[in-house]
Each structure stands twice: as C-alpha cells, then as structure tokens.
ZALOPA-287566 format. One record per residue (C-alpha): residue in three letters; x, z, y. Coordinates in pm, whole numbers, plus 50000, padded with zeros to 5 digits. Layout:
<pators>
ALAXZY/...
</pators>
This chain:
<pators>
GLN500185000950018/LYS501054992650354/PRO502295022050527/PRO500595027150888/LEU501605009751179/PRO503915037151366/PHE502505060451691/PRO503295094951838/PRO502475122851648/ARG499595141351767/THR500645177251690/ARG504275191551687/LYS506635202551452/SER505635238651518/MET502125234351476/ILE502105224851130/PHE505265235250941/HIS506885272450913/GLU509605272350671/ALA508365310350593/ASP505145294350452/TYR507305270550231/LYS509255294550090/ARG507465292549754/VAL508405254449741/ASP511755261149820/GLN512545283649500/TYR510435261449283/VAL513095232449364/SER515975255549324/LYS514885263448973/MET514715230948860/PRO516215217848556/SER519735205548607/SER519465176748334/LEU516905163448533/ASN519875151148759/TYR521155128948495/GLN517065115948380/THR515355087848528/PHE513625094948922/ALA510725092348782/ALA510935121048579/LEU512565140548880/VAL509885131249111/GLU506985140248854/TYR508595179648879/LEU509115180349217/THR505595171849289/ALA503975184948978/PRO501895216149131/ASP498455203149205/THR498055225149491/TRP500445206749693/ASP499385187150023/SER501705160050078/ILE503885185450310/ALA504885204450049/LYS505895172749835/VAL508075160050122/ARG509545190250150/ALA509965193249787/ILE511965164449774/PHE513925170950103/ARG515175203549940/TRP516355185949660/VAL518215159149862/THR520075185950070/SER520795206349834/VAL523565185449640/ASP527065185649840/VAL527715152349738/PHE531425153849956/ARG532925176649747/MET531175166449392/GLN532645167849108/LEU531595151048805/SER532435163648433/ARG531315129948299/GLN529715096348412/PRO526195095748496/PRO523705074948345/ARG523095044048535/HIS519965048648760/SER519715083148760/PRO519555106049038/MET523095121048985/GLU524405081848974/TYR523085073449315/PHE524855103949463/GLN528135089449325/ARG527295060849514/ILE526805078649864/GLN529975094549776/ASN531815059849738/ASN529695046050081/MET527455025049831/GLY524275040049955/ASN522705065550143/HIS520585099850208/ALA517775076950365/HIS517515052550097/LEU517415082349850/MET514515099650079/ALA512925068050065/GLY512695056749701/LEU511425091449613/CYS508645096149866/GLN507505062349768/LEU507855070949408/ALA505155101249495/GLY502905082949668/ILE504125093650032/PRO504525064750268/CYS508305065450401/VAL509945039450600/ILE513795036550675/VAL514515040951070/GLY517455020051143/GLY519525020551480/ILE522575041951616/ASN523185080051675/LYS525425099951861/SER526895114651558/ALA530885122851495/ALA531825085151575/TYR530245091651935/GLU532975096552215/ILE530965116752512/GLY530905097352817/LYS532185066052660/SER529895033152624/LEU528015029452289/ASN529875013051983/LYS527064995551728/GLU529254991351488/ARG530755025151434/MET527435045451534/SER524735027251349/ALA522755046251106/GLN519525053050895/TRP517135081550866/ASN513195082150724/ALA510165084150927/VAL506715098450656/PHE503135098050715/VAL501835132250607/GLY498875150150744/GLY497955121850923/ASN501005116151121/TRP504515102651110/ARG507445127451096/PHE511385122451129/ILE513565131050853/ASP517605133150839/ALA518565143050498/PHE522355134550595/TRP522535153750909/ALA520075181750763/SER523225183350478/ALA526375174850626/CYS528135184350970/VAL531475169851051/VAL533635204051178/GLY536885199351356/LYS536995164951479/LYS539365158751800/THR539785133552006/GLY542755146752129/GLU541825136352484/TRP540995170552577/ALA543155206252643/LEU540915235752649/VAL541605257352947/ASP538875280352958/ALA536775301452656/ASP534145320652825/GLY536245340853017/ASP539225341152785/VAL541805318952914/GLU542795294952681/GLU545865270352649/GLN545315247352351/GLU546005213352365/GLU543965193352083/ASN545095169251866/ALA544055140151730/ASN541775145251437/GLU538955131051210/GLY537525168551101/GLU536285176750793/THR532605167850625/GLN531115200650521/HIS527445211850345/ARG525305228850552/ILE521645229550522/ASN520115225050858/GLU516335230350910/PHE516145210951229/TYR516185175651066/PHE513015184250858/PHE510245170051092/PRO511965171351456/ASP509775162551715/PRO510125125151831/ASP511175135452233/GLN513985156852069/LEU515215139251802/ILE515265105252053/TRP518825118852279/THR520715118551946/HIS519005088651726/PHE517955058151902/PRO515345034051638/ASP516454995451683/GLN512734993151690/PRO511265006352029/GLN507965016151831/TRP509735039151601/GLN510775061251880/LEU507545075051812/LEU507355085152191/GLU504415075052474/LYS507225067552721/ILE509595045652540/VAL513215055452611/THR515555022152739/PRO518995023252619/LYS520435027152926/GLU518705058852894/PHE520035072052611/GLU523545060452668/THR524165081452978/HIS521895112352887/PHE523685146152871/TYR524985149752511/VAL521975169852347/ARG522575189052012/GLU519635204651780/ARG520435245651929/PHE519205233952268/HIS516075227452121/ILE516035252751909/LEU516505279452168/GLY513875262652382/MET516295252152627/GLY514675223152867/ILE514915202653132/VAL513765214653479/PRO514005200853809/ARG517665209053893/THR519195197553513/LYS521515170853572/ILE520585145253312/ALA523495123153342/CYS526405126853078/ILE528965121553367/GLN528415140953653/GLU530555138954003/THR531815165454180/LYS530625174454583/ASP532915183954731/GLY534705202954424/GLU531375220054290/THR528225209954097/GLU525875229953908/LEU524215228753551/CYS520965241753507/PHE518475247853248/GLY515175261153144/LEU514195288752886/PRO511455306052729/ALA511145330652901/GLU509445351352609/ARG512115350252371/SER515015345952620/SER516375381152567/ASN517505375652241/HIS519705342752326/ARG523505343452429/PHE525445318152576/LYS529245312052624/TYR531005276552756/MET534335260652685/VAL536005235952985/TYR538745213252899/ARG540865192353100/SER541715158853022/ARG545155154252922/SER545475119053091/ALA545005140653414/ALA548145155053632/THR550675177253482/GLN549505214653397/THR549255237253708/LYS549365273953754/ILE545535275753796/ASP544725265653423/MET545845303353378/PHE542765311853550/PHE540435283453503/ASP538155306953369/ARG537105325053698/PHE535895289853836/VAL532665291653656/LEU529625312953702/TYR527235319553456/GLU523855331953532/LYS520945338353294/GLN517265349753388/LYS514445354753151/ASP513305314453242/PHE516505300453320/LEU520335291453269/ARG522945278753540/PHE526455275353531/SER527845269553847/LEU531485251453864/ARG534515248854157/PHE537795231054062/PRO540915236054218/VAL542255203854127/LYS541035172554097/GLY540775155653776/SER538675149553463/PHE536845176553270/LYS534395184952993/ILE532305212852946/ASP530595226052595/ILE527745248352625/TYR527065270652309/GLY524125293552250/LEU522595316051970/ASP519745338251926/VAL520905372951820/LYS517865376851558/ASP519605342151371/GLY523005354451303/ASP525985354751485/VAL527365321351539/PHE527125300851833/ASP526265260751792/LEU526625236552056/CYS523745228752215/CYS525015204252504/THR528065186652672/TYR528835171352990/ILE531895152353143/ILE532715161353477/GLU534755141153748/CYS536115158654015/PRO537975135154251/GLN538835159454495/ALA539535196154470/LYS537225218154627/HIS538815229854958/ASN540275264455026/CYS539155272354646/LEU539405306054539/PRO538505320554186/TYR535515340554149/PRO536385379754156/ASP535285381853813/CYS534615363953504/PRO532115385953314/PRO530815379852970/ILE527225389353029/GLY527155365553362/TRP525535374253664/GLY522215388953794/PRO519945408753566/VAL520295402153195/SER518985417952925/GLU521485446352920/THR520175455353243/GLU516365463053080/GLU517585476552766/ALA519595504952987/GLY516355513053146/LEU517595494953475/LYS515425472953687/PRO516455460054015/LEU514315464454313/SER516015453954611/HIS518405421654465/LYS516765402754171/GLN519095370654197/ALA522955367354069/GLU523895363654424/ILE523645383254729/ILE524215369155089/THR525575395555358/LYS526485386155695/ASP527795420955822/GLY529325433755503/ILE526665459655464/VAL524985459355125/GLU522335482454995/ILE521535477154632/LYS518395496054449/LEU517455499254126/ALA514805516553932/LYS515755536553629/ASP513305551153325/ARG515455571453238/ASN518555599653286/LEU521885581453278/ALA525685579153350/PHE526155550653631/TYR529235534853726/GLN530045507253962/LEU533255488154007/LEU534015464554334/LYS536495433854293/HIS537865406054519/SER540165377654402/LEU542855384054653/LEU542535423454704/GLU543475454654447/ASP540575473754291/THR542185506254429/THR541905491154792/LEU538325484554712/ILE537235521354620/LYS536735533754906/TYR534295507655062/SER531505512754755/ALA529745544454690/ALA527295545954330/GLU524395572754387/LEU521795586654153/THR518285598854241/SER515535608553988/SER513895577753951/GLU516435552154118/ALA520135541854110/LEU521775530254407/VAL524925511654522/HIS525735513054896/LEU528435487355001/ARG530715486055337/LEU532765453855257/PRO536095449455454/GLN536665412455533/LYS534515378855461/GLY534785363855148/GLU533645365754743/TYR533385397754612/ALA532025412154216/LEU530305439654215/LYS529825453253817/LEU527785478653687/TYR528045499053377/ALA525685520453260/GLN525165549152948/ASP523155575752769/LEU524635607552914/LYS525185621852531/LYS527655590052476/GLN531465589752529/GLY534045560652589/PRO533685529452784/ALA530305519752904/GLN528295488452908/ASN528485461153169/ILE524695456953228/LEU524805435553587/ASN527005417153784/TYR526625407154132/LEU528535379854327/ILE528245391454673/ASN529155363754961/CYS530205377955307/SER530135356755561/ASN531415379955810/VAL532015416955872/ASN531345442756170/PRO534385452456358/GLN533025486856397/THR532195490155983/THR534385514755821/PRO535065527255487/PHE533655557455321/PRO535405589155343/ASN537245600555053/LEU535005602254748/SER536355615854431/THR534765590854171/GLY533065568054390/LEU529505588854296/ILE527215605654572/GLY525665636554456/ARG525825653954150/ASN527945641853824/PRO525635644253570/LEU528515645753269/THR530425671453416/ASP527995698553592/LYS526485708753280/SER529825711253096/PHE531035737853369/GLY527695755753399/VAL527065746753770/GLN524275739353985/ALA523945732454366/ILE521455760154494/SER521425751954840/HIS521635712654874/PRO520955697754537/GLU520985661554711/ALA523275635754827/HIS523195634055177/ILE523565659455431/ASN523165657155791/ALA524785688255978/LYS522465688356290/LYS524445713756497/GLY527925704156303/THR528105732156063/VAL526805735355662/LYS527005762955461/ILE526535745155113/GLU526085768954786/PHE526805763954408/ARG526445786254089/ALA528915781253812/ASP530005801753492/LEU532445831253488/ASP535255813353326/VAL534815787153574/GLU536585782253909/LEU535215759454143/LEU537375739254418/CYS536585716054707/GLU538225689154926/MET537045681855263/HIS537475639755415/THR536945621055713/ILE538175586355854/ASP538095597556166/SER541315608556292/GLU540425633856585/ALA537405647656361/SER540135655356075/ARG542025675556297/THR539205693856433/MET537425702356105/THR537585735055880/HIS536285744055557/ASN536305775355403/VAL535505790355018/TYR533875820854930/ASN533275832954583/SER531305863654470/GLY530795864154061/GLU528655832653963/ASN528135821654332/TRP530045801754564/THR529765790254894/PHE531765760555120/ASP531395766255492/LEU531915732555655/ASP532185732256070/MET532315694756195/PRO532435695256558/ILE533235657956629/PRO529885633756530/GLY530805610656239/GLU530895608255881/TYR532265632055662/ALA532465638855271/LEU532715671755092/ASN534075665654691/VAL533145698854468/PHE535405703354172/ALA535475725353816/ARG538085735553627/SER538225761553349/LYS540495792953455/GLU542345789553164/ASP543685751753243/SER544775751453594/SER546125714853590/GLN543635696653584/ILE540055694953783/TYR536715677453758/SER534175664153978/VAL530665677853985/HIS529385668654297/SER529915651554613/TYR528365651054912/LEU528435627655227/ILE527745645555534/ASN526675629255885/SER527535655856155/ASP526175651856494/GLY528995677556616/LYS528855706156839/LYS527815700057204/GLY530635709857467/SER533875695857476/VAL536355697857164/THR539515712157166/ILE542195691656971/GLU545665703856913/GLY548725679656881/ASP548545643157048/ASP549495627256724/ASP547345609156502/VAL546385622556194/ASP546855596355910/THR543605601655703/SER544035572255434/ILE545105578955073/PRO547885559354910/THR546305541254641/GLU548625518954397/THR547345498054082/LEU549395501253798/GLU549535485453465/THR550675492353112/SER550235484652736/GLU551685517852633/ALA549195549152572/GLU551005568552765/VAL552645565953138/THR555305588953350/ILE554545584553748/PRO556915604553948/MET555085627854212/PRO554545623254579/GLN557335645854779/HIS556295674354908/CYS553385682354645/LYS554105724154569/ARG550925729454389/PRO549975698754193/VAL546315690454011/ALA545175660653888/LEU541245646953862/PHE541825621753573/TYR538865598053444/ARG537745563653291/ARG536355541753584/ASN533615526153383/GLY532975553353113/TYR533065591252998/ASP535975607452809/PRO535105643652799/PRO537775667652886/ASP540815671252752/PRO543555696152884/SER546635673252708/GLN545425643852856/VAL548025656853170/ASN551015671853182/PHE553845683653456/PHE556975684753451/SER559795683953629/THR563015662753530/ASP566665661153681/ASP565025677954012/VAL562125651254011/ASN558485666453941/MET556495640853724/VAL552705638153560/LYS552635626353217/VAL549135609653126/LYS547905598852821/LEU545955565752777/LYS543705568652475/ASN542525537652447/TYR542505501752689/GLY540415505752977/GLU540595514653349/TYR541235545953437/MET542035565553762/LEU544185592253800/ASN543875616754176/LEU546625634954252/TYR546175667054475/ASP548175693554597/SER546435726254618/GLU546595756054876/GLU547895787254816/ASN545285801854701/GLY543865776954512/LYS540655769554621/LYS541205739054849/VAL542505708854760/LYS543735677154972/ASN544165641454807/ILE547545627954806/ALA547715596954609/LYS544925574454437/TYR546915555454098/GLN544255530253880/ILE546005530253552/ASN545165496053370/ARG546105496853020/LYS545905462352898/ARG547355444752572/PRO550965431052670/GLY549785396152725/ASP547125402652947/ILE549115426653203/TYR550685418453560/THR548385385353602/ASN548895376853963/ILE546225361454130/ASN548545353254451/THR551245335854262/ALA548415309554096/MET546855307154408/ASP550035290354589/ALA549455263754381/ILE546225250754620/LYS547735262354914/THR544575285655003/SER543885302755330/THR541155327555303/GLN542055355055528/SER539105366855792/VAL542075376356084/LYS542255349756374/SER545035326856382/SER548035329656632/LYS546405296156819/GLU543005311956838/VAL544185350956923/SER546195334157222/SER543585315857343/LEU541615344257433/THR540485350157818/SER542375384057835/GLU546145390257747/ASP545145425557663/GLU542125420457470/ALA544425393657289/GLN546325421257208/MET544035448657132/ASN542835421256865/ALA545995417356728/ARG546655457256660/ARG543185459656533/ASN543835426656274/ILE547105438956183/GLN545655473356105/ASN542825456855896/ALA545525435955678/MET547715467755632/ASP544495484555497/LEU543465455655282/LYS547465453255176/ASP546805412155165/ILE550455397255177/ARG548895368155374/HIS546535386855563/LEU549215407755672/GLU551975374355745/GLU549135360855997/ALA548615390756147/ILE552065400056238/LYS552325359056364/SER549435366856573/PHE550385396256731/LEU553735383156855/ALA552265348456975/VAL550135371157223/GLY553555386157394/GLY553935412157112/SER557405427857102/ASP559275425156746/ASN560385457356841/ASP557185474956830/PRO556825502756591/LEU553315481856553/VAL555075455556426/LYS558175475456226/LYS555475491855999/PRO553445463955880/ARG556715447555807/SER558345475855623/LEU555295475055416/LEU555075437255347/GLU558555439755193/VAL557065468854970/LEU554155446254853/LYS556435415254821/ALA558935433154612/LYS555755447954397/GLN554315411254338/ASP558255406754211/LEU557945435553939/ASN554685422653851/GLU555725385953788/ALA558695393253628/SER557225420153392/GLN554385396653350/GLN556925370853210/ARG558975396553061/ASN562165382453168/LEU564795404753194/ALA566995387153447/LYS564025381553650/LEU562915420253613/GLU566735432953699/LYS566395413653984/ALA563025429854116/ILE563715462854023/THR567635462354265/ARG564575446354541/ALA562145471154509/LYS564625503454543/ARG565815485354825/ALA562405486354962/ASN561295518554843/SER562605540155143/ASN558995562255166/HIS558475561454789/ASP555525538154776/LEU557035520854476/ASP558225547854297/ALA555785545354010/GLN556065508153968/ILE559855511453973/ALA559415539553690/LEU557345514353457/ALA559475483353550/VAL562795504453444/ARG560855514753122/LEU560135474053050/ARG563495464953132/ASP564785488752861/HIS562525477652627/LEU563425441852655/ALA567495451552667/LYS566805467352349/ILE565045433152190/ASP567905412752381/ARG570695436952181/LEU568795428851813/ARG568855395151925/HIS572085390252026/ALA573445411851694/VAL571815386951477/LEU572765354251675/THR576245367351647/MET577125378251286/GLU579615356751155/ALA578855325850902/LYS580755342450633/THR578275372450645/ILE575495348650584/ALA577095335350339/GLU577645367750121/ILE574155371750166/ARG573215337950048/SER575505341949765/TYR574035371549553/SER572135354249257/ASN570365385149262/PRO570825406349543/PRO570765441949558/ASP567635463449661/GLY566385460249988/VAL568165428350071/HIS565315402049959/GLN562715427950112/CYS564805425450481/LEU564665388650464/ILE561075384550349/ALA559905405750643/THR562315385250892/CYS561145351350748/LEU557485364150755/LEU558025370051158/LEU559475333751175/GLY556075317151057/TYR557215314050716/GLN554355323150443/TYR554985347050189/LYS554695323749870/GLU557615307950037/VAL559745336250064/LYS558655358349760/ILE561385340449511/TRP565255350849605/GLN566215311349570/LYS563825295149814/VAL565205323150087/GLN568725311549979/VAL567555277650095/LEU565965284950425/LEU569405301150489/GLY571185274650464/LYS569185252150671/ILE570955240651018/GLY570015227951359/LYS565815232951420/ASP565125244651118/SER567705268551067/VAL566645307551087/MET569235317351367/ARG567245290751571/LYS563785305151523/ILE565355338151608/SER566895326951938/ASN563325314151998/PHE561535337251874/ASP557955352852052/ALA556535386051958/ALA553125373052145/ALA552735345551903/VAL553055366651554/PRO549655373151368/LEU549095413251361/LYS548585409750996/ARG551975393950921/ALA553675420051096/GLN551775447850927/LEU552545429250555/ALA556195428750720/LYS556135466250767/LYS554545473550470/ILE557845453450261/VAL560575469150478/GLN558785506550500/PRO560345522850162/TYR563785513750282/ASN565565528950626/LYS568785513350778/ASN571635534550654/GLN570035522650267/ILE570085486150359/ARG573835491050536/ASP575105506550254/VAL574625474850020/SER574975448750278/ALA575815449450628/GLY574505415850745/ALA571215425250563/ALA571155456550795/THR571515436851098/PHE568545419150990/TYR566445450650885/VAL567225463851220/TRP566005428551389/ALA562755429751189/VAL561905465051247/GLY562265461351612/MET560555434051615/ILE557085447151423/GLU557385470551690/GLU557195442751935/VAL554465426251773/GLU552145458451710/THR552595464852059/TYR551025430152200/GLY548295434751957/GLY549275401551747/THR547955367651823/GLU544785372951609/GLN541595371051776/SER537785368151663/ASP536495337551641/PRO535545322351981/LEU532675309151809/ARG530765342651707/LEU528905370351876/ILE530725402651977/GLN529155431351879/
</pators>
C-alpha cells in the first residue's frame, strides 16, 4: 500500500510519547533470544511486534530499540552469519555496504507500518561549523514513519552512535567556563561510540531541521519551509538545546557567524521558567590558530565572558581584548538527569577590531551573574536589584535581599586592577530579621564584581556563592568617603560568634546608632570566662584626634562609653576572647555610628594630621602555614583571623606569636585553600582597647594559581582606565590653585587605591600644574610607587618560579622597603627562593653525574634492592608508564638513550606542575620503604636519583598535580 503524502504532524512528540510509558516494550526487546539475530527478518519482526495489545507506536518503538541496541562499530562475530539474516545486515553496515535507515525501513514495512527513507544532508561530524555545506561529505539518510495518523522522524544511526573527540586542528582552547586553558587541538577524526540517544526517536520537525535537511522540501514536515541558505547559516544546534527547552527569543542571534561591534557581542536564549532551576550551563571559548600569535591576554580569557542565567533567559556577553576569529561552545545539563554536560550550540565570532580599553570582567563566577537557583535555595530573594548588572552614577549602592531564615552572610567586592584588601573599606554587609543588605561606596569609576555568599549557621568551612552582581560605576562623588574600619565587613551582630561566647548586646542590639549629642553608652552582657575588647575608628583625621572611648566591666556586664565631639561617621568594633587565650579575638558586634557632634567649639590637640588609614596587603601562598613579620612598635599583639567567605570555629592553635633573631613574627595555619583575613591589633596595657595596625588578606591557592598578575597582562592592550584627570585636563582648569588642589586630591586617591597607573598619572598631572618634585606630596607617592612596582616584580617572579628573577626582585624589594611595607611579601618570596634553590640543587646533582656513574648503574644485571625502585620512581615522574619500567632491562635501555629522549634531557626540562598527582603518589609508594642512606650504601648514583625523585614528589604534591575533574562533568 502506498504511504500517505507527507504533511506536518498535528501534535508534538511530548503529546504522544513518554519514554516511561514504553518501558515494558524496551524490557520485552531486551529479552529477545539472541538466536533470532541469525534467523530471518520475518522471524525477527514477528517477535518484535507479537503482542496483540501494542499499537503502531509500540511496534515501531520495539523495532527502534532492537536496531539501536547493537554496537555496530565494535561488533565482533565468532562465526559468519547466514545470508539475509539480521546480523549479516549489521555486518554490511560495518563494512559501509548498508545503513540504519534502510534497515529501519525494511523492518517497518515487514511489520505493515508505512516508513520512508528520507535523503538529504546533515550536520554530522563531517560538518565544519561556519563553513559551506559539502553535499558529498554530508549526505545522509534517515526515516519518516507513519504512526497514529502522523508522520514522525527517526534517525536510528544518530540515536545509537556518536563521534567523540573529532577535532579539526584549527582551534586553540583559551577558556573553559572560567578555567583558563592553554590547549591547542591537533587534527583528529575522533572515535565513534555506541550511545542510545532518545532524542532521535520521533524528534519534532522544527527541531530536527537544523541538523537534518531533506533533499525534498516536503519531507521537512514544516508549515514554513526552511531554505538551504537558512540551514547553512543557522547557528549550530544540537539535541541538548531542545531537550533543555532552550528557545529563540527576539535577542537571539540566528546566524552561525557573528561579527562583533566595537569588540563586543551578546548571545541570548530563552529558557523554560518552570524547570530551568535544574539547568546548568558551561561554555568553552576557542581562538583560531590561524590568528595572530598568542598574547598574554590568553591567560585571562576566562574573564572576558559574562554568563547570566535567569528563570526564563540565558545570556552570554563577550568582549574581546584582541582581534581574531573565535568559537564558543555552550554546554548544558539537567541535574535531575545526570552530571554530564552536552553541547547545546556553537557560534563562530569574528572580531575585526578589539574593544577599545578592554578590561576583563572583575571576576568569572561559575554560577554566573545575577539571581540564580542557588540564591533561592539559600533563602534569599532580591528586592532592590533583580538583574545581573547594576548601573550607578555616583558609586553609592544599597542592595536589599529578603531572607526567610537565619543565615551567615558574606560579601566580597572585586575590581580588575585593585586589590581585594584595598576594596574592603568600600563595602559593608548587614543582616536584619528579614533582610540581608550590602552597602557600597565605590572609590572610582569602572566595573566591580560583588560576590555574595550564604550558609546555614550550623555549617562550617567555605560558604556557597549564591549571587553575583556586575556593577558599572560611571562616576564617583568626590565627597564620598570609605566606611570607617569594620572588623569583618559586617555591621551588626555576628550570629556565628556572639552565641559561642555568650555575648548579648543589651542597650543597642541594632547595627546603626545615631549619637545626637555626640555621646553614647553601649551595654553588653557576656559569660564570666569571656573578656570583651573594642576598637573605635573614623576616617576623619580631626575626629580621630578628639574621639575617646572607655570600657567598664562588672561581672557579666560591660559598658562602652563613647565620646564623639566632632560630627561624622564612626565605627565601634566589639570583640570577645576566652580569658585562657589572649592571642586571638573574635568579632561579635560592629556598629556604624553617626554622631551629630557637640555644640560649641572643640579643642583639637596638636597640629599634625592623624593617619587614620590601616595598612593592608594581599599575600598569596600555596602552603598550609604562613609566617609574617609583625609591624614595628607593636607591643601587645592580638589577632582576628577568619575566613572571608565562610566560617571556621575558634581554634587557639591557628595563630601563634613568637620572636626569632629579635624579630617579632606571627605564624598562621591555613587549614584549607581559600581566602582568609588576618587583622593584627595592638592592645592597650589593660587589654580592653585595641587598635588595628595591619590587615592581611591571605589567599591560599594551588601553586599554579597564585601570583596571577592582571596588570602585567593588561600591558598587552595598553589600556588606560584611570578616573584621575590627565595632565592636560588638569592644566586646562581656570584656576592654578584649583588645578593643584585637584591634582593633590588625585594623588591621595591614587595612593588609597594602590593603583600603579593611576598613581603615575596623578604625579604627572601634579607636576604639569606647577607642582615641585621636592614637594613632600610627591616624595611619598613616589616612594609608594616604588613599593608597588617592587611588589609587582615579586609577584611576577614568584608566579614564574624563576630563581634568577626572584633573586633580582627580592633585592629590589629590600631596597624599596624602608618603611617595612614589604616585610611579609619579602618573607614569602625568600621562602620560595630557598625552595626553588633546593630544587635547582637536586637537578644539578643529577645532571653533573659522571658518565661512568650512569654506566655503573646500567651495568647491573640484577640491581641491589632499592636501585631499580629509585629508577622506577624517577622514570614515572618523567612521564614513562609503569609497564615500561617495571622490568629492569627496559630501564637499562632508557638510561642508554641520548639526545632529546635521554633521561638527563628529560630531568633538565622537568616541570612538576605537569605531572599527574596519581603518578607522583605511585612513585612515592615505590620508594617509601627506603631512605637515602640505604640507597647510598649500595649505589651512590642511585642515591642521587633517589634524592631527586623524593624532592620532585614533594613538589608535585605541593602543586596538587595536573589531574582535574572532567570539564564536562558537573562539580557537586
């Protein structure tokens, strides 16, 4: 019987087929006797369609499941199948003499179900994205079956096979979802693997059309026919795009090849609001290898993509600091269905001109920007800002979120060119009974990232990142000042520590106080074995010289008596500590106090301004301990140590003060990788009042991640983003006095922000309006500039782990360190230098071994115990497989190689960062039963290899090895 003419189906797949409803069919097929594969097609079809209760959909389903169950490409037959048997046809498919479409058509026809073979082209592994269609290479066949009164598509081949690992060799991966990569792909045809893909059983025509284009337009089964040009130029879509319910919205770019405008472009898609909370997305950005040579910007390409996911919307905003040809792959998954990301779609992006003054985004959060499902799961709901991006004209921002539970809440403010510690004083968080708030006073124009974290009060360790905002500040109010010093950046009670110490604010439980007459008394209660301390601070120099505060204690009751005669903003930080532990204090409450001042004149003692700033530094280390020289003149030090975005319970052993060679030091234990704050205070003789003398942000990272210097990379694009006026702009002001006043303000602002470019331009501007090189205002910033540049050199040399550069950088830093600003950085750099020197000595000891020593080791026909093991460990570290070296004779061969394949050459070029951790651990297990003396007693040469191997194993363990989780697998 002639099949019906093609026409678009009246219903969608979701209306007539659900996989769970046909589980009984799938189970029936799985129980089919294997002997039927060697019988006739008629016998096979009779079995597959035997149940009387099955409709045509169930019968087609049974045939589809049988066809796709066979792994054709790995099929190995123990005997030649009979002619015209099902297995014989699979053998023909294996030999490219048949295909799945013909097999499906024949079986359906035997079952009495109309089925046609649709010929055309598809965007398979042979398709090169963005290239013209090649009919010869891309020709394909699939099926249309007539069931339930409608035509439905089936592609049994795509449903049972996929090509994995095919690469053209054209692209170099520069960013994998925020993880910087430096992978160049080599041309590879990939491997065909057997996987069952349910999407290709009855896919809807409007979804299949973008990968399967029929020769005959009527077999598109669409009301509106897609033209060959539309098919060719449409962005590359795979089935995961449709499975996740992604859709085209007015802002979606349809063309596969997109050209940037002013170095920027945006990719947008719709999402199903009712289920998108379970969806996760990743991206990978590639740069064409035919483009210009690699620049430093490739190191930071992860921060040139903004990813935003809302309930009904998905957006990727890209900016390019260099011109070239790029490719972006977007991957997605539904967490209810598994943890493996699959490709959703791909675009080619042509960037003929880089974005002018293109800075990277301040951060690249894995969860993306704006409110996400994690926000809601944490019990928070944005009230004031519901989008990813915030625009502010004056730098003053207040963010409000509703909260439905008690929680710990943290905020981090970031900028591409400013250190996190510099920005601490420009942001503050606050918790009320029903809201979480963040107050911002941005110091200069530009882009900022505000990262918010939250966790249950009972949880310990790092909190989960639940929301990120990108804030664009177009200008700043010159009258805006930073917050006075807040110990942890949280205003109000600290819910994590006040209960631990039995502390309760009695008179003022809130976060803000208005001192109308310039005075206030604040009462607390605390456990008897707990001591309370306080710190008072203001930004204003005159106010700092006139303010006073006293502490009174009677049993459990504590009173803080504050006098603030000059109007302004003040902070009071209240700390608790156990009377048994005098070295550490814990923040329990911070107040932001607005004083109206006292009527009448206020006597200010002394003429010199008081420096109210607190020295802040960022230290990066990979080690579990860090030792920092104490600031000079600190007599009674105490420390506040905490995780910036999480909670670690009080631990008296984490901070230790000690002296060595008449230098006071503080040692801090870093239990895990993460960002920590160490606030050092000097306490008064009675111990009740403290003064913050230094703040250190200590970032413990894996060695390959530390000292990443964005300023160095930015030199490649010669950006200039300073908010300071240029020298030409300043000199054009009408009044010379006004010009100098502005120039002085710019210098002070640049010093506060510790921005090298900003500071250089500010000094230049000051001199351009008549300022003198001998002016004290110039000498101080020049000194700071030398400190900042010396610190930058230290970071660069440390990041490169280059011994010669590190020695030079340490020398420069010591020369610039007249005020001891670089004590901590120099201490860390010296420790790294000594470590690198040790590694260099180990390498040198091996490379200078005499040839006769190597010959002696090779001469062993049966080496003494430990010798073979030392060489196995050495060879494992150098990249050899265990099976290649477990036999001594093979090690002898390796020791005899010369040139680039020689063991010595490999040791000379050894890079511990490139060794997988498991490989180093195996090497460690092999040499662990031995020590250096045991090996030296039997072979001095083998002992040299032993010492080198042990040293390199430690180096690899420090790095954490190269093994990473699958980039396309969800990190739980």
